[in-house]
N, C-alpha and C positions, 0 to 999 in steps of 0.2 A: 504494500500500500504506500502511495506517495506521501511524503511528509507534508504537513500543512502548517502554514504560518498564521499568526493572529492578525488577519486583515479582514476588512469588512466584506461580508458576503453579499454580492449583488447579482442581478440577472446576468446570465452568461452572455458575453459579447464576443466579437471577433475583430482582431486587428486585420487591416487589409493586407493581403499577401500578394506579392507580385508573382508572375509566372516563373516556373522553375528555371526557364532558360535564361533569366537575367543573371549573368555570371560575372565573375571578378573582372574580366577583361573589359566589358562594357562599363562596369562601375568606374574603373580607373580612367576610362576615356572621358568621363564627366569633368575631370579636373584639367583637361588639356587647356593650356593658355592661362591658368591661374598661377599665382605665386606659390601655391602649395603643391603643385603637380610634381615637381622634381623631388621634393621632400617625401611625398607619399610613395612615389615609385621607388625611391631609395629605401624607404622603410620596408616595403614589400620584398625587395630583392634581398635585404639583409635578414629577413625573418621567414624565409621559406620553410625552415624547420622550427616548429613551435616548441620543441624540446619538452614533450609531455611528461618526461620522467622527473622533472623538478619544477620548482617555482611555486607560486601561490595557487593551491588547488581550489578550483571553483566548486567542486563537489558534483553530485549527479542529480538526475531527475529535475523536478521543478525548482528545488533549492539551488542547483547548479545554474539553471537558466537565470534565476533571480540574482545570483551572485555575478553572473556574466553582465547583466544589465547594470548592476551596482558598480562594477568595475568601469564600465563605459561612462556612467554618470559621474563617478569620481574624476575621471579624466577631463570631461567637459567642464565640470565645476571648477577644477583647478585652473583650466585654461582661461575661463572668463574672469575668475578672481584676479589672475595675473593681468589680463587685459585692462580691467577697470581700476587697478591700482595706479597705473599711469597710462592714460589713453595715448594712442598713437598721435604723432604730430598732425595738426590740422583737423582733428576729430571735431565734427560739428556737435552742437547741443543735442540734436536729434539722434545722431549716431551714439553719443554717450548714453542717452536715455535708453535706446534700443538694447545696447550691449549690457547695460545694467539690469534691465528687465530679464534678459536671457540668463544672465548670471544668477539672478534670484530664483528663476525657475529651475535651473540645473542644481542649485544647492538644495532646493526643496525636494527634487527627485532623489538626489543622493541621500538626503536624510530620511526620506521615506523608506528606501531600501535598507538603510542601516538599521532603522528602528524595527522594521518588519522582520528582518532576518535575525535580529538579536544575536544570540550566541553562535548562530550558524553563518554569520557574516564574515567575509574575508577581511583581512586587516586593511588599513589605509595604504594605498599604493603610492609609490614615489614616481612623479612625472618627470619627463625630460623634455623641456621646451627649448633646448639649445639651438635647434634649427630654425626657430621663429624669430624674426626681427619685430619686436613689439613696438618699435617706434615707426614702423612702416604700415600704412593703411592697407596696401596691397597684400603684405604678408599676413597681417592680422585677419582681414576679412577673407582672404583666400583660404587660410587655415580654418577659420570659422565655418566657411562653406563646406570644406572637406569634412569637418567633424559632424556638422549637422546632417549632411547627406549620408555620411557613414552611419550615424545614429538611426536615421529612418530606415535604412536598409537592414541594419542589425535587428531592430525590433520586428520588422516584417519577416525576416528570415527565421527568427526564433519563435514566432507565434505558433507555428505548427508543432513545435516541440513541447509546448506547455500542455499539461494534462488537466489541470484544474481550471474550470471555467471562470472562477473569480479572478485568478491571476491573469488569465487571458484578457478579461475585461479591463483590468488595471493597465496592462501593457498597451492595450488599444488606446486608452485615454492618454498615456504618456507619449506614444508615438505620434498622436495627432498634434500634440504640443511641439514635439521635435520637428514635425513637418512645417508648422507655422514658423518656427525659428529659421528653418532652411529657406523658406520662401522669402522671409524678411531679409536675410543676409544676401540671397541671390539678387534681390532687387536693389540693395545698396550697391552691389558690384555692377549690375547691369539692369537698368529699369525694364520691367516686363519679362524678365527671365525666370520668374518665380515658379512657373509650371511649364517650361518649354520642353522640347523633345529630349533634352539631356536629363530631365528630372522625371518625366512621365512618359510611359511608352504608348504605343498605338492603341492599346486596349484601355487607356486611361488609368493605368496602374503605376504606382511607385515601384521601384525595384526592391529586391530582397537579396541578402547575402547570408550565407551560413556562418556560424560562429568562427570556424577556423580562418575564413577569409577576412572577416572583420578584425580578428585579433592579429593577423599578420600586419595590418595597417596600424591599428592602435598601438601595437607593440613598439613601433618606431618612436613613440612619444612617451614610453614608460621605461624607467630604470628597473622597476619590479618586473619579474618574469611571471607570466600567467601559465598555469597548468590547467588546460581544458580537456584533459584526456578522459574524464568521466562524464562529460556532458552527453546528453542523448543526441542521437543523429537522425532519428525518425520518430 
């Protein structure tokens, strides 16, 4: 029997899942032309082996998937906290407000998972943002776009692995917020690109990525190593 956490029980919902054919190659192509492209491609090439025999173990079943989400929320929260400590040169009041709002959402997501998981939660992860120029608008917003698109694809790809309907509903509520973030950042970079063909496919669906592909990218921004060997795969 799957382990359950003390979270509110609500009607079963479903996070939108993209077609199985949306794979890592197409995902990486979304970043062509952004300041984060080279960084993310480098991160992937250096993390082809996720080293499942060591690192922070996410666990298995629904607990493992929630720890996986918690790891990603830790990374995003840490990024936006750093962004808002000293905004990039020339940041407008609107950009500062948007980025602060996103920071607060990501912190709330991080704390939700920390509290819900309790003693089953993984420890605090150590981020590595040395590849990001936090004084550059292009670098900050390009990385934010990469993180938000990655987050949407991660939740969509993990939805089918969750067995408890209440957890699936909560994941659906969070991924919808991540999609709002992605749309906002995309429009800051290029007005009107919030739902273009690089974000939504011909079927009107966002893309999905499996945990191993997501962690290959996220691992490029973490000093902590993640062990996802016990996560469900189907």
